[in-house]
N, C-alpha and C positions, 0 to 999 in steps of 0.2 A: 509391477509397474502398469501404471493406467494403461487402459486400452487403448487410448488414441494417440501413445506415444512408442517410439520406436528408437533405437539409439541410431544416432550419424555420427558422421566424422566431422570433429569440428576445425572450420577453417582456419588460417591464419587471423588472429585479432586485427581487426579495424583500427585506423585510428581515428583522430579527431576529424579529418578530411573528409572520411569515408563513412557513412551512416551505417550501422548494421542493419536496419530495417530499413528496406527499399522504399520507395514511393510507390511502387506498384502494389507490393504486398499491402502497405499501409490502405490504398485505395480500395482493396479487396476486402480487407477486415472492415473498413469505414462503411462498406455497402452491406455489410451483414448486421451493424448494430441495431437499426431500426427493427428488424425483424426478431432479433433476440429479445429488445426489448418489449414490443409487441406481446409473444408468447411467452414471455416470464421463461426462458430458454438458455441453458449453460452455452455457451461457448465452444462448443467440441472443436468446431473448424477451427476457430481461430489459434486455439491451444495446439492443435496438430501443424499449424503454418508456422506457429511462432517457435516449436520445438524445433521444426525443420531449420528454421533461420539462426538457431542456437541463442533466442534471444535468454530462455530459462538458464542456460549456464555461461551467459556473456560476463559475470563475474567471477564465476569459479577460475581460481588459478589455471594456467595451462598444464601445469604439471596433474592435475586430477580431471584432464578433459576438456577444459573450458577455454574462453577465450581472454582473460585477464585483464577485462575493462576496470576502469577505476571507478569509483562512486560517480563524481563528475561527469564522466562519458556514460555511465549506466543511466543515470538521472536525465540526461538529455533525449535518449531512447524512450524511456518512460514516458516523458512529456509528450514525444511524436506519436507513440502509441495512443495515450489518454486522448490527443485530441481526435483522433478517428472512434476509438472505442474505449470510453471511459471505465466500462464494466470491467472489460477485460484487462487494462493496467491496472485498475485499483485490486482485482483479486489477484493476479499474479505479483502485485507487491508483497501479499503474504509470503508467497514463496522465495520471491526475493530478499526477505528480510532475514528469514533463516539463514539465507545463503552468507547475508551479510552480515551477522552476528558470529556466525563459524570461522568465516573470512576475518573480522577484528582479532579473534583469539588468535588464527594462526598467524597472523601477521605480529603476532606480540609473541611468537613463539610457544603458545600454548596448543597442543594438539589433540584436546580433549572432544572437540566436535568437529575434528579432521574428516570423519565417517560422514558429514553431512556433504562435505565439500565433495567427497566422493561417490556419494549417492546422486548429489545435484549433477554432476559431470557424467555420470551414468545415463542421465535421463529420467531421475525419479523427479517427482513431485512432492513438494512440502507445502503445509498448509497450517493456519495458526489455531489452536483451540483454546482461545485466553476469555473471550467472552463469556459472560457468566451474568445472568439475570440478577440484578440488586446490587450488583457489586460495583460500588463506585472508587473501591482502593484498587483496581486494576492489580497488578503484579504484586503488590504488598500482601495480598490474602487470595481468597477464594472460598467458593460455596462447595466446591467438588473436595470430597474426600478421599486423599491419600494413602493407603494403609501398607507400611513397610511388609516385605515379605524377607524370611531367613536368607534368602540367597541374594538379598541388596536391590532386587528388583520392587517393582512396585504396583499396587493394585489401586485402582480410580475408579469412582462411583460418584456420578452426578451428572449436571445437565451443563452442556455449551452452545452458546449462541454465537450467530452471526459467522458460521464456518465457512465462509469463503472458499471455494473451490472443489466445495463437497462432493461433486459426482467422480470428483479426478485425483486426486491426492493418493500419493502412496505413503506416505509418513503426516501423523500429525503431531504437530507438538502443543502441548497442554502443561497446564501447571495445576496442582490441587495442595490440599493444607494436610500435614500429617500433625496430628493432634494425639501421637502415642503420649507423646509428655506434656500434658497440660500444660505443664511452665514453660515448656519451652515448644512452641508449635514454629514447625518449619513449612517453609513453600517447596516443594518438589517440582523441579522443571526435567519434563521427560517426552520421548517420543515414543508412539504407537504405531505399530504395522497396518496396514489396510486390511489383511488378510488375516490379524489377529481377531479372535473369538471376543465377545463382551462390548461391542458399541454398534451403533445403528445410528443413521440417519433419519432424522423426521422433516420431511418436507414441509417446510413452515413458511418460506419465503416467498412474499408476494409484495413487493415495497413499491413506493412511490419512486425511487429512482435506484439507478444501479441493479437493475433486475438481472441481469446476465449472471451476474458474481454466484447466482444460487448460495446464497449465505444462510444454508440452513440448520437446522438446529441439529445437534450430534448430542446422543445418550450414551455415558460411558457406564456400562453395568458388568462391571468386573474384570474390564479388560487391563491387562498385564504389559507393563512397560520394563522387560529386561533391564538388569544391571547395567549392561552397557549402553542403554541406551536412556539412561539416567543422567543428565548431564551437569543437575546441579542441586544440592540442598542446600536451601539458604535458611537463616533466621526470619520469621513472619514479621513484616515490617517493610519498610524503604529499602530495597535492595540495593547493595552495595557491593557489587562482582562485575567484573568485565563482561560476561555473559551477557547481564542484563544491561550493560550499557551498549555492547554490541547490537544488541535489539532495537535499542532506542535510535542507534547511530546510523540504522539504515531504515527502520519502518519512518520516522518523522522526515527526513530528507525524500523518501519516496512518495510520500502524502503529498508532500509540496510540490513534487514533480507533476502527480496525476492532476492534481487542482491547476496546477500551471496550464497545464495542457488542456483540460476542459476549457477555463477562459478563453486560450488562445484560439482554438476553434471557434469559440460564440464566437469573439473579437473578429476574426477572417469572415466569417458568414456574415455577420452585420456591416460589415465595411463595404463587405462586394455587395449587399442590399442595397445602401446608399448609394453606390453607383451606376446602377440600374433602375431603381423608382425614380418615377417622374414627377413633378410638382406643378399641376395648373397653376398655383399661387405666383410661382416664379418663373412664369410663361414657360413651362415645360423644360425647365431645367431637371437635373436630377437633384435628388437629395443631397448631394454631395455639397451642392452651393448653399444650402441652408446654413445659418449661423448657429442655431441650436443643434443642428446633427454636428457639425463641427466640433461644438462645444464636448458634446457626449463621447466623439471619439476619441477626442484628446484628452477628458479624463480617464477612459478605459485604457489607452496607451500608457499613460503614466502609471497608471493603477500595475498595468502589466510588466511592465520595464522593473518596478520595486519589486515584484514577486520573483520575477526569474531572478534578479540580482542577489534577493535574500537566500533563496534556495542555492543557487552555486556557490555565493561566498560560505553557507554554512556547510554546504557537501566536500568543498574542497578545505575547510579547515578540519573538519574531521577526518578528512581522509590524510592529509597532512601531521595533523598531531596538535592538538589543542596544549598550549603550555600550563603544566598541572595546576597552578592557583586560578584557571580561567573557569568560569561556569558555564562549561560547554552545555549543559542541558539547557542553559537558558537560550543558547544560540539557536540550537536546534527547534526549540519548543517556538520560540520567534519565528524561524523559515515556515514552520509547520502551519503555525496559527495565522500569522499576515497572508500565506498561501490561502488556507480554505474562507477566510473571512473575505480577501481581495478578490477572487476567484467569482465569489458571490456577487459582490459588487458590479463585476466586467460584466457579467451575465444579465445582470437586471438592465444595465446599459445596453448591452446588446440588444434587448428586448423592444429599450426604447427607441433604437436607433433603426432597429428594423420595423418596427411599426405592429399594427394587428395583426400582419400575416404571421408573427411568430407565434401565435399562439394555435396556430392549425396541429393537429397529431400527425400530420403528413409533413411537418418541417423539421429539421434537425434540432432549432434553437428551443422547441417544446423540451425536447428531452434532455439537451443539455441543461435547461432550467430545473430540471427536476433531480438531475443527476447530483448538480452542482449543490444540492441542498443536504446531500450525505455528509457533506465538510464538515456540520456542525457536528456529528456525532462519535468522529472517531474519535476515540481516546487518547489522552486526557482531552476533555473537551474544553471551551473556551474560559470558564470559570476557573478549573482547575490548572489550565496550561498559565493563564495570568498569574495566581497563585505561585506556582512553582518557580515560574520566572523572575518573578519579585522574592520571594525568599532566595534564591540562588544567587541573587545580587547583593542581597544586603544580608548574606552570610548566615544565614538561620535556617535554610534547608534541613530537615530532619532535625530540626531542634523545636519545632513549635507543633 
């Protein structure tokens, strides 16, 4: 277990009218964000507080020690957290999407990943080892070598990048390629323990935004995933499996919620600024009375409403279950892509509304301006997302 985490007793699950994360906690977390960003420091105190608030186990079923929140309920909490601490919310989305993938299987009667729910319910932290330099095929391929072992486990060798939660994870989910049969390469999905030999973290993370995520490199140097922690062995290529579906059904709406939260915070800060700043050009009234300010606020408000609606709709549909012939991946990707693109537009408008003061390194908008730009780089990127959305609707996904 991570040093910053200790088991706590889960309280009853809150209803929609009772937010899991209190305003007081979010205010405390929000006050730390600038310091973490400035010092390029991991959000250890946030992680401790959020563990105590049961955020990390919020979507774990009650029978495994969680709160049993639905995906839409969880996303509302993620958005509220992202509004005050984007790095914290983004990094924890990696933990939450493993829980979401396991939950997707569990709800279908598949217990192959039930241990993830049990471990998350016990307070363990999961991180994602999917990023690889030069891999633009995502989970369809890997530059990491997966070597099968006689006992059914796998040895992994290679480099993973963008390992958010690098200082804190207990379990790292990875994928690699098994080419022991060159005519039938396979993608292996498995988990490694932090206390296992054969892996190391290299502190490479010094980025424009989302600095507190500590998304450092992870070198896999013979680390072994035992047989019972090998979740799937699938044919290389576009995956067609409920476990991978579950990853996408959790990570994409989660990203959408995070970037909605960033945009909402920028909007709120900018609107408050416009209500306070005065203009001699209009007789000392505030900028709220300027038509161009009103226009920019309206544009941002409309954008925000559409982001929220699409993310909420996609999450609710995923949770309720799509019809078999529906292009569900198109809906999820649309929600994520619209969120990251729309959030960028909202933050740009927020700086316009707030004026030149928003450029100050001492102000929150400058940090949000940097953080929101990371949205373009979460896989799949804009080009790939549009391609898959189009192919899904045209019925040619996996055929071109």
